[in-house]
C-alpha positions in Angstrom: 90.7 158.4 56.1 93.9 158.6 58.2 95.1 162.2 58.5 98.3 163.4 60.0 98.1 164.7 63.6 96.5 168.1 64.0 94.5 167.9 60.8 90.8 167.1 60.5 88.3 166.6 57.7 85.8 169.4 57.3 82.8 168.9 54.9 81.3 172.4 54.2 78.2 173.3 52.4 78.5 176.6 50.4 82.2 177.2 51.1 83.3 180.8 51.2 84.5 182.4 48.0 87.9 182.9 49.6 88.3 179.2 50.5 87.2 178.2 46.9 89.8 180.7 45.5 92.5 179.3 47.7 92.0 175.8 46.4 91.7 177.1 42.8 94.9 179.2 43.0 96.8 176.4 44.8 95.9 173.9 42.0 96.8 176.6 39.4 100.3 177.0 40.9 100.8 173.2 40.8 99.6 173.0 37.2 101.9 175.8 36.0 104.8 173.4 35.6 103.0 171.4 33.1 101.4 174.1 30.9 102.9 176.3 28.2 100.4 179.0 29.1 99.0 178.9 32.6 97.1 182.3 32.5 93.5 182.2 33.3 90.5 184.5 32.9 87.2 184.3 34.7 84.7 186.5 33.1 81.0 187.2 32.6 78.9 188.9 29.9 75.5 190.3 31.0 72.5 191.9 29.4 71.3 194.4 32.0 68.4 196.8 32.3 68.9 200.5 33.2 68.5 199.5 36.9 71.3 197.0 36.5 69.0 194.0 36.8 70.4 191.0 34.9 68.1 189.7 32.1 70.7 187.4 30.5 74.2 186.3 31.4 77.1 184.1 30.5 79.8 183.1 33.0 83.0 181.5 31.6 86.7 181.0 32.0 89.7 180.6 29.8 92.5 178.3 30.9 95.2 176.1 29.2 94.0 177.1 25.7 90.3 176.3 26.3 87.3 178.6 26.7 84.8 177.0 29.0 81.2 178.2 29.1 80.3 177.6 32.8 76.8 179.1 32.8 74.4 180.6 30.2 71.0 181.9 31.0 68.5 184.1 29.2 65.2 185.2 30.9 62.3 183.4 29.4 60.8 186.5 27.7 64.0 187.1 25.8 64.7 183.5 24.6 64.8 182.9 20.9 65.7 186.5 20.2 69.4 186.0 19.4 70.6 187.1 22.8 72.1 183.7 23.8 73.8 183.6 20.4 75.2 187.1 21.0 76.5 186.2 24.5 78.2 183.1 23.1 79.8 185.2 20.3 81.2 187.7 22.9 82.6 184.8 25.0 84.2 183.3 21.9 85.7 186.6 20.9 87.2 186.9 24.4 88.5 183.3 24.1 90.2 183.9 20.8 91.7 187.2 22.1 93.0 185.3 25.1 94.6 182.7 22.9 92.1 179.9 23.3 92.1 177.3 20.4 88.9 175.6 21.4 85.7 176.0 23.5 83.6 173.5 25.5 80.3 173.6 27.3 78.0 171.1 28.9 74.2 171.3 29.2 71.3 169.0 29.9 68.9 167.6 27.3 66.1 169.7 28.9 68.0 172.9 28.5 68.0 173.3 24.7 70.6 170.8 23.4 70.0 172.0 19.8 71.3 175.5 20.6 75.1 174.7 20.7 75.2 172.6 17.4 73.7 175.6 15.6 76.7 177.6 16.8 79.2 175.0 15.4 79.6 172.9 18.5 79.7 169.1 18.3 78.8 166.7 21.0 81.8 164.7 22.3 80.3 163.0 25.3 77.2 162.4 27.3 76.3 161.1 30.7 72.9 159.5 31.2 71.9 161.7 34.2 69.7 162.8 35.8 67.1 160.0 35.4 65.2 160.5 32.2 67.7 163.1 30.8 71.3 163.3 29.8 74.1 165.8 30.4 75.7 166.7 27.0 79.3 167.9 26.4 80.1 170.0 23.3 83.3 171.4 21.9 84.2 173.8 19.1 87.5 174.8 17.5 88.0 178.6 17.7 91.1 178.8 15.5 
């Protein structure tokens, strides 16, 4: 790649949060001209013990009318107790309150692909990866 004088390519493992935010916010400023609503919300919903240890959590974002579930995890001893469903419900409530019309999430076939359809999500795409598994993409209308 030819770069202008004074610039260099820098591949970095585990970039700092500040550097990641810089790129994220710069892209957001560019995108503003194309979006009716360019607000965003990064959020998390946790199930914590009295000592603040996390036993379940969901990390998501709202942007351009979409709620995205980035991460959802429930400790093994609490799985199949309704906690994951409750975390999703809280995220969807936030998405609706923020003005999101739809939600999307991706997961792998080894992570419980039947969970999201039970909550009203429908598969819209899949990638055959990693070998022997697939990455599934689901969406749901919120309004």
